[in-house]
Backbone and ligand atoms as CSV (ligand in chain L), in Angstrom:
chain,resi,resn,atom,element,x,y,z
A,1,ALA,N,N,98.404,102.954,101.769
A,1,ALA,CA,C,97.491,103.844,101.344
A,1,ALA,C,C,98.166,104.838,100.288
A,2,THR,N,N,97.281,105.426,99.445
A,2,THR,CA,C,97.864,106.443,98.509
A,2,THR,C,C,97.355,107.703,98.965
A,3,PRO,N,N,97.902,108.857,98.521
A,3,PRO,CA,C,97.494,110.157,99.021
A,3,PRO,C,C,96.087,110.530,98.836
A,4,SER,N,N,95.407,109.858,97.772
A,4,SER,CA,C,94.066,110.125,97.569
A,4,SER,C,C,93.068,109.323,98.420
A,5,ASP,N,N,93.640,108.455,99.014
A,5,ASP,CA,C,92.793,107.460,99.671
A,5,ASP,C,C,92.180,107.982,101.118
A,6,SER,N,N,91.264,107.292,101.530
A,6,SER,CA,C,90.762,107.517,102.759
A,6,SER,C,C,91.647,107.726,104.039
A,7,PRO,N,N,91.055,108.272,105.109
A,7,PRO,CA,C,92.199,108.499,106.115
A,7,PRO,C,C,93.042,107.485,106.562
A,8,PRO,N,N,94.097,107.727,107.032
A,8,PRO,CA,C,95.131,106.697,107.449
A,8,PRO,C,C,94.511,105.983,108.806
A,9,THR,N,N,95.019,104.807,109.045
A,9,THR,CA,C,94.445,103.919,110.079
A,9,THR,C,C,95.623,103.543,110.816
A,10,VAL,N,N,95.477,102.978,111.969
A,10,VAL,CA,C,96.567,102.325,112.793
A,10,VAL,C,C,97.492,101.272,111.966
A,11,PHE,N,N,96.784,100.721,110.899
A,11,PHE,CA,C,97.435,99.720,110.076
A,11,PHE,C,C,98.593,100.454,109.331
A,12,ASP,N,N,98.345,101.584,108.790
A,12,ASP,CA,C,99.331,102.438,108.162
A,12,ASP,C,C,100.404,102.492,108.964
A,13,LYS,N,N,100.319,102.905,110.222
A,13,LYS,CA,C,101.502,103.096,111.120
A,13,LYS,C,C,102.241,101.600,111.199
A,14,ILE,N,N,101.530,100.696,111.403
A,14,ILE,CA,C,102.064,99.360,111.511
A,14,ILE,C,C,102.912,98.901,110.106
A,15,LEU,N,N,102.256,99.240,108.999
A,15,LEU,CA,C,102.998,99.178,107.730
A,15,LEU,C,C,104.342,99.899,107.633
A,16,ASN,N,N,104.215,101.197,108.242
A,16,ASN,CA,C,105.289,102.098,108.173
A,16,ASN,C,C,106.390,101.929,109.368
A,17,LYS,N,N,106.105,100.789,110.052
A,17,LYS,CA,C,106.847,100.584,111.234
A,17,LYS,C,C,106.883,101.702,112.357
A,18,GLU,N,N,105.930,102.583,112.335
A,18,GLU,CA,C,106.085,103.668,113.189
A,18,GLU,C,C,105.428,103.026,114.560
A,19,ILE,N,N,104.648,102.112,114.555
A,19,ILE,CA,C,104.423,101.346,115.813
A,19,ILE,C,C,104.625,99.952,115.524
A,20,PRO,N,N,105.259,99.193,116.522
A,20,PRO,CA,C,105.717,97.844,116.389
A,20,PRO,C,C,104.550,96.951,116.339
A,21,SER,N,N,104.884,95.735,115.557
A,21,SER,CA,C,103.933,94.561,115.586
A,21,SER,C,C,104.760,93.449,115.522
A,22,THR,N,N,104.155,92.315,115.773
A,22,THR,CA,C,104.816,91.067,115.624
A,22,THR,C,C,104.362,90.373,114.071
A,23,VAL,N,N,105.198,90.542,113.353
A,23,VAL,CA,C,104.908,90.173,111.966
A,23,VAL,C,C,105.196,88.615,111.957
A,24,VAL,N,N,104.279,87.928,111.333
A,24,VAL,CA,C,104.432,86.398,111.105
A,24,VAL,C,C,104.761,86.040,109.773
A,25,TYR,N,N,104.261,86.980,108.683
A,25,TYR,CA,C,104.407,86.568,107.365
A,25,TYR,C,C,104.418,87.937,106.475
A,26,GLU,N,N,105.137,87.998,105.470
A,26,GLU,CA,C,105.167,89.272,104.700
A,26,GLU,C,C,105.654,88.884,103.334
A,27,ASP,N,N,104.960,89.493,102.204
A,27,ASP,CA,C,105.363,89.456,101.027
A,27,ASP,C,C,105.275,90.724,100.248
A,28,ASP,N,N,105.570,90.974,98.980
A,28,ASP,CA,C,105.421,92.300,98.281
A,28,ASP,C,C,103.976,93.011,98.641
A,29,LYS,N,N,103.021,92.190,98.740
A,29,LYS,CA,C,101.641,92.701,98.593
A,29,LYS,C,C,101.036,92.564,99.915
A,30,VAL,N,N,101.256,91.773,100.876
A,30,VAL,CA,C,100.409,91.594,102.109
A,30,VAL,C,C,101.526,91.646,103.449
A,31,LEU,N,N,100.805,91.929,104.412
A,31,LEU,CA,C,101.494,91.788,105.767
A,31,LEU,C,C,100.624,91.125,106.839
A,32,ALA,N,N,101.213,90.116,107.488
A,32,ALA,CA,C,100.343,89.470,108.494
A,32,ALA,C,C,101.116,89.660,109.853
A,33,PHE,N,N,100.314,90.011,110.872
A,33,PHE,CA,C,100.950,90.163,112.089
A,33,PHE,C,C,99.946,89.909,113.169
A,34,ARG,N,N,100.347,89.745,114.469
A,34,ARG,CA,C,99.549,89.294,115.581
A,34,ARG,C,C,98.647,90.293,115.969
A,35,ASP,N,N,97.346,90.083,116.261
A,35,ASP,CA,C,96.489,90.831,116.918
A,35,ASP,C,C,96.893,91.461,118.316
A,36,ILE,N,N,96.741,92.623,118.581
A,36,ILE,CA,C,97.120,93.070,119.881
A,36,ILE,C,C,96.187,92.693,121.006
A,37,ALA,N,N,95.000,92.043,120.732
A,37,ALA,CA,C,93.952,91.699,121.738
A,37,ALA,C,C,93.610,90.384,121.113
A,38,PRO,N,N,94.261,89.387,121.182
A,38,PRO,CA,C,94.077,87.977,120.624
A,38,PRO,C,C,92.889,87.397,121.373
A,39,ARG,N,N,91.865,86.899,120.404
A,39,ARG,CA,C,90.717,86.211,120.875
A,39,ARG,C,C,90.948,84.770,120.906
A,40,ALA,N,N,92.132,84.306,120.589
A,40,ALA,CA,C,92.313,82.833,120.581
A,40,ALA,C,C,94.016,82.675,120.677
A,41,PRO,N,N,94.477,81.572,120.813
A,41,PRO,CA,C,95.980,81.311,120.939
A,41,PRO,C,C,96.677,81.822,119.708
A,42,THR,N,N,96.115,81.689,118.566
A,42,THR,CA,C,96.485,82.379,117.380
A,42,THR,C,C,95.376,83.371,116.866
A,43,HIS,N,N,95.898,84.555,116.719
A,43,HIS,CA,C,94.971,85.521,116.119
A,43,HIS,C,C,95.800,86.561,115.475
A,44,VAL,N,N,95.880,86.436,113.878
A,44,VAL,CA,C,96.680,87.050,113.180
A,44,VAL,C,C,95.772,87.984,112.253
A,45,LEU,N,N,96.244,89.060,112.031
A,45,LEU,CA,C,95.533,90.070,111.081
A,45,LEU,C,C,96.409,90.119,109.729
A,46,ILE,N,N,95.506,89.831,108.591
A,46,ILE,CA,C,96.292,89.906,107.302
A,46,ILE,C,C,95.806,91.057,106.531
A,47,ILE,N,N,96.566,91.946,106.123
A,47,ILE,CA,C,96.348,93.130,105.484
A,47,ILE,C,C,96.878,93.369,104.019
A,48,PRO,N,N,96.378,94.089,103.066
A,48,PRO,CA,C,97.128,94.475,101.980
A,48,PRO,C,C,98.122,95.580,102.285
A,49,LYS,N,N,99.189,95.602,101.682
A,49,LYS,CA,C,100.084,96.807,101.969
A,49,LYS,C,C,99.753,98.039,101.296
A,50,VAL,N,N,98.991,98.064,100.219
A,50,VAL,CA,C,98.564,99.017,99.585
A,50,VAL,C,C,96.962,98.992,99.733
A,51,ARG,N,N,96.254,99.896,100.314
A,51,ARG,CA,C,94.813,99.901,100.533
A,51,ARG,C,C,93.972,100.115,99.311
A,52,ASP,N,N,94.428,101.141,98.458
A,52,ASP,CA,C,93.716,101.336,97.196
A,52,ASP,C,C,92.109,101.293,97.459
A,53,GLY,N,N,91.729,102.106,98.290
A,53,GLY,CA,C,90.173,102.258,98.517
A,53,GLY,C,C,89.518,101.055,99.236
A,54,LEU,N,N,90.351,100.193,99.533
A,54,LEU,CA,C,89.689,99.034,100.205
A,54,LEU,C,C,89.756,99.184,101.580
A,55,THR,N,N,88.815,100.097,102.136
A,55,THR,CA,C,88.601,100.372,103.385
A,55,THR,C,C,88.017,99.117,104.067
A,56,GLY,N,N,87.053,98.422,103.385
A,56,GLY,CA,C,86.440,97.258,103.770
A,56,GLY,C,C,86.052,96.362,102.729
A,57,LEU,N,N,85.516,95.116,102.965
A,57,LEU,CA,C,85.078,94.279,101.931
A,57,LEU,C,C,83.980,94.885,101.153
A,58,SER,N,N,82.954,95.567,101.829
A,58,SER,CA,C,82.128,96.268,100.941
A,58,SER,C,C,82.280,97.280,99.900
A,59,LYS,N,N,83.517,97.803,100.053
A,59,LYS,CA,C,84.117,98.732,99.086
A,59,LYS,C,C,84.951,97.993,97.904
A,60,ALA,N,N,84.917,96.763,97.894
A,60,ALA,CA,C,85.705,95.914,96.888
A,60,ALA,C,C,85.184,96.334,95.441
A,61,LYS,N,N,86.137,96.469,94.588
A,61,LYS,CA,C,85.728,96.577,93.086
A,61,LYS,C,C,86.450,95.437,92.417
A,62,GLU,N,N,85.945,95.264,90.996
A,62,GLU,CA,C,86.505,94.292,90.407
A,62,GLU,C,C,88.054,93.965,90.331
A,63,ARG,N,N,88.768,95.181,90.303
A,63,ARG,CA,C,90.290,95.250,90.401
A,63,ARG,C,C,90.869,94.839,91.580
A,64,HIS,N,N,90.030,94.597,92.608
A,64,HIS,CA,C,90.636,94.075,93.887
A,64,HIS,C,C,90.581,92.419,93.936
A,65,CYS,N,N,89.982,91.783,92.987
A,65,CYS,CA,C,89.756,90.327,93.027
A,65,CYS,C,C,91.204,89.674,93.333
A,66,GLU,N,N,92.259,90.167,92.579
A,66,GLU,CA,C,93.530,89.553,92.776
A,66,GLU,C,C,94.029,89.588,94.236
A,67,ILE,N,N,94.025,90.768,94.853
A,67,ILE,CA,C,94.518,91.022,96.245
A,67,ILE,C,C,93.663,90.314,97.199
A,68,LEU,N,N,92.398,90.190,97.022
A,68,LEU,CA,C,91.429,89.511,97.824
A,68,LEU,C,C,91.854,88.013,97.949
A,69,GLY,N,N,91.926,87.543,96.626
A,69,GLY,CA,C,92.602,86.072,96.636
A,69,GLY,C,C,93.927,85.837,97.302
A,70,HIS,N,N,94.697,86.787,97.211
A,70,HIS,CA,C,95.960,86.744,97.712
A,70,HIS,C,C,96.011,86.739,99.282
A,71,LEU,N,N,95.054,87.629,99.624
A,71,LEU,CA,C,94.878,87.748,101.210
A,71,LEU,C,C,94.311,86.354,101.673
A,72,LEU,N,N,93.444,85.748,101.020
A,72,LEU,CA,C,92.775,84.549,101.542
A,72,LEU,C,C,93.806,83.407,101.530
A,73,TYR,N,N,94.561,83.278,100.375
A,73,TYR,CA,C,95.750,82.338,100.155
A,73,TYR,C,C,96.737,82.537,101.305
A,74,THR,N,N,96.982,83.825,101.701
A,74,THR,CA,C,97.930,84.177,102.697
A,74,THR,C,C,97.398,83.465,103.982
A,75,ALA,N,N,96.191,83.604,104.384
A,75,ALA,CA,C,95.670,82.859,105.548
A,75,ALA,C,C,95.878,81.523,105.550
A,76,LYS,N,N,95.652,80.950,104.474
A,76,LYS,CA,C,95.910,79.526,104.503
A,76,LYS,C,C,97.551,79.085,104.778
A,77,LEU,N,N,98.360,79.981,104.299
A,77,LEU,CA,C,99.859,79.807,104.307
A,77,LEU,C,C,100.071,80.066,105.858
A,78,VAL,N,N,99.523,81.109,106.543
A,78,VAL,CA,C,99.892,81.388,107.828
A,78,VAL,C,C,99.328,80.379,108.935
A,79,ALA,N,N,98.126,79.879,108.460
A,79,ALA,CA,C,97.419,78.687,109.161
A,79,ALA,C,C,98.276,77.471,109.281
A,80,GLU,N,N,98.987,77.335,108.224
A,80,GLU,CA,C,99.940,76.077,108.215
A,80,GLU,C,C,101.143,76.404,108.936
A,81,GLN,N,N,101.600,77.618,108.958
A,81,GLN,CA,C,102.767,77.987,109.625
A,81,GLN,C,C,102.553,78.060,111.072
A,82,GLU,N,N,101.355,78.337,111.491
A,82,GLU,CA,C,100.997,78.380,112.814
A,82,GLU,C,C,100.578,77.030,113.474
A,83,GLY,N,N,100.768,76.067,112.500
A,83,GLY,CA,C,100.248,74.675,112.945
A,83,GLY,C,C,98.824,74.393,113.303
A,84,LEU,N,N,97.981,75.058,112.524
A,84,LEU,CA,C,96.432,75.143,112.749
A,84,LEU,C,C,95.917,73.833,112.098
A,85,ASP,N,N,96.411,72.672,112.415
A,85,ASP,CA,C,95.978,71.293,111.639
A,85,ASP,C,C,94.711,71.052,111.888
A,86,ASP,N,N,94.135,71.217,113.209
A,86,ASP,CA,C,92.702,70.914,113.331
A,86,ASP,C,C,91.761,71.979,112.779
A,87,GLY,N,N,92.122,72.949,112.109
A,87,GLY,CA,C,91.197,73.995,111.666
A,87,GLY,C,C,91.371,75.412,112.109
A,88,PHE,N,N,90.672,76.256,111.611
A,88,PHE,CA,C,90.623,77.702,112.054
A,88,PHE,C,C,89.566,78.440,111.607
A,89,ARG,N,N,89.421,79.840,111.662
A,89,ARG,CA,C,88.468,80.632,111.313
A,89,ARG,C,C,89.052,81.684,110.721
A,90,ILE,N,N,88.304,82.366,109.551
A,90,ILE,CA,C,88.754,83.389,108.836
A,90,ILE,C,C,87.486,84.471,109.091
A,91,VAL,N,N,87.723,85.559,109.515
A,91,VAL,CA,C,86.669,86.601,109.746
A,91,VAL,C,C,87.023,87.903,109.004
A,92,ILE,N,N,86.044,88.564,108.363
A,92,ILE,CA,C,86.284,89.853,107.896
A,92,ILE,C,C,84.938,90.643,108.484
A,93,ASN,N,N,85.284,91.587,109.411
A,93,ASN,CA,C,84.218,92.435,109.810
A,93,ASN,C,C,84.004,93.561,108.987
A,94,ASP,N,N,82.858,93.912,108.594
A,94,ASP,CA,C,82.525,94.948,107.711
A,94,ASP,C,C,81.441,96.068,108.221
A,95,GLY,N,N,81.854,97.194,108.415
A,95,GLY,CA,C,81.023,98.416,108.759
A,95,GLY,C,C,80.507,98.094,110.250
A,96,PRO,N,N,79.709,99.243,110.596
A,96,PRO,CA,C,79.344,99.197,112.045
A,96,PRO,C,C,78.566,97.902,112.633
A,97,ASN,N,N,77.738,97.389,111.662
A,97,ASN,CA,C,76.778,96.210,111.991
A,97,ASN,C,C,77.861,94.932,112.275
A,98,GLY,N,N,78.956,94.984,111.330
A,98,GLY,CA,C,79.988,93.933,111.372
A,98,GLY,C,C,81.042,94.078,112.420
A,99,CYS,N,N,80.913,95.196,113.260
A,99,CYS,CA,C,81.897,95.545,114.402
A,99,CYS,C,C,83.185,95.906,113.873
A,100,GLN,N,N,83.245,96.335,112.665
A,100,GLN,CA,C,84.600,96.710,112.092
A,100,GLN,C,C,85.194,97.895,112.697
A,101,THR,N,N,86.461,97.992,113.164
A,101,THR,CA,C,86.937,99.149,113.897
A,101,THR,C,C,88.018,99.840,113.065
A,102,VAL,N,N,88.712,99.199,112.364
A,102,VAL,CA,C,89.950,99.632,111.530
A,102,VAL,C,C,89.497,99.671,110.237
A,103,TYR,N,N,89.465,100.786,109.387
A,103,TYR,CA,C,88.959,100.738,108.090
A,103,TYR,C,C,90.164,100.649,106.989
A,104,HIS,N,N,90.661,99.581,107.182
A,104,HIS,CA,C,91.793,99.083,106.152
A,104,HIS,C,C,91.514,97.637,106.136
A,105,ILE,N,N,91.056,97.196,105.009
A,105,ILE,CA,C,90.729,95.613,104.975
A,105,ILE,C,C,91.500,94.765,105.522
A,106,HIS,N,N,91.071,93.840,106.397
A,106,HIS,CA,C,91.845,92.921,107.102
A,106,HIS,C,C,91.120,91.520,107.217
A,107,LEU,N,N,91.887,90.418,107.018
A,107,LEU,CA,C,91.364,89.279,107.367
A,107,LEU,C,C,91.846,88.812,108.949
A,108,HIS,N,N,90.898,88.335,109.737
A,108,HIS,CA,C,91.255,87.769,111.006
A,108,HIS,C,C,91.434,86.162,110.782
A,109,LEU,N,N,92.730,85.805,111.192
A,109,LEU,CA,C,92.966,84.396,111.197
A,109,LEU,C,C,92.820,83.888,112.810
A,110,ILE,N,N,91.957,83.217,113.037
A,110,ILE,CA,C,91.757,82.827,114.430
A,110,ILE,C,C,91.811,81.344,114.612
A,111,GLY,N,N,92.529,80.780,115.510
A,111,GLY,CA,C,92.568,79.428,115.852
A,111,GLY,C,C,93.465,78.902,117.011
A,112,GLY,N,N,93.646,77.692,117.120
A,112,GLY,CA,C,94.317,77.116,118.291
A,112,GLY,C,C,93.361,76.758,119.380
A,113,ARG,N,N,92.168,76.912,119.199
A,113,ARG,CA,C,91.045,76.318,120.188
A,113,ARG,C,C,89.968,76.008,119.465
A,114,GLN,N,N,88.975,75.289,120.036
A,114,GLN,CA,C,87.696,75.041,119.477
A,114,GLN,C,C,86.916,76.283,119.590
A,115,MET,N,N,86.366,76.660,118.342
A,115,MET,CA,C,85.523,77.651,118.083
A,115,MET,C,C,83.966,77.213,118.353
A,116,ASP,N,N,83.270,78.226,118.573
A,116,ASP,CA,C,81.644,77.914,118.652
A,116,ASP,C,C,80.918,78.528,117.549
A,117,TRP,N,N,79.851,78.025,117.248
A,117,TRP,CA,C,78.984,78.459,116.168
A,117,TRP,C,C,77.656,78.624,116.545
A,118,PHE,N,N,76.837,79.506,116.774
A,118,PHE,CA,C,77.271,80.896,116.182
A,118,PHE,C,C,76.993,81.829,117.367
A,119,THR,N,N,78.102,82.691,117.725
A,119,THR,CA,C,77.764,83.695,118.993
A,119,THR,C,C,77.644,85.055,118.447
A,120,GLY,N,N,77.976,85.195,117.159
A,120,GLY,CA,C,77.739,86.625,116.509
A,120,GLY,C,C,77.675,87.730,117.425
L,1,5GP,P1,P,88.078,94.955,113.344
L,1,5GP,O1,O,87.358,95.129,114.539
L,1,5GP,O2,O,88.259,96.144,112.567
L,1,5GP,O3,O,87.630,93.797,112.539
L,1,5GP,O4,O,89.560,94.574,113.813
L,1,5GP,C1,C,90.588,95.359,114.032
L,1,5GP,C2,C,91.530,94.615,114.934
L,1,5GP,O5,O,92.757,95.374,115.073
L,1,5GP,C3,C,91.090,94.282,116.379
L,1,5GP,O6,O,90.994,92.897,116.624
L,1,5GP,C4,C,92.284,94.981,117.225
L,1,5GP,O7,O,92.559,94.197,118.265
L,1,5GP,C5,C,93.360,95.061,116.171
L,1,5GP,N1,N,94.143,96.220,116.534
L,1,5GP,C6,C,93.920,97.397,116.784
L,1,5GP,N2,N,95.043,98.285,117.007
L,1,5GP,C7,C,96.059,97.500,116.922
L,1,5GP,C8,C,97.392,97.688,116.835
L,1,5GP,O8,O,97.939,98.730,117.280
L,1,5GP,N3,N,98.173,96.554,116.769
L,1,5GP,C9,C,97.665,95.359,116.343
L,1,5GP,N4,N,98.758,94.330,116.338
L,1,5GP,N5,N,96.372,95.110,116.239
L,1,5GP,C10,C,95.572,96.240,116.489
């Protein structure tokens, strides 16, 4: 987050290592770590290191296209790393109706079991 950005979230604390997390992948732009309340054998959250106003997908501007692509490609890399050869699911919750709870954009990478479609 930048100083002018919206309020900090728990993900800032994870990024700052103020609270521990199990990191599974990291580069200069993104961090991927295990969800504290996993919904499947693999449940990884993938977040941008700099939020830049991207509290949720609904706030995306054209300047975010590169980081959005990077997040998605990271999901593919982590899926491979996690051995999710039979498939996986990517989820982005947005806003109250989407059940978003942390307002720092994140992809959920969920896998390691059969999913059902659709329990929404
Ligand atoms: P959302 O509901 O916003 O799409 O997803 C937020 C996710 O963050 C939830 O799945 C929740 O379990 C996870 N989460 C919340 N707090 C923490 C935390 O302190 N550590 C980790 N690793 N995950 C968290």
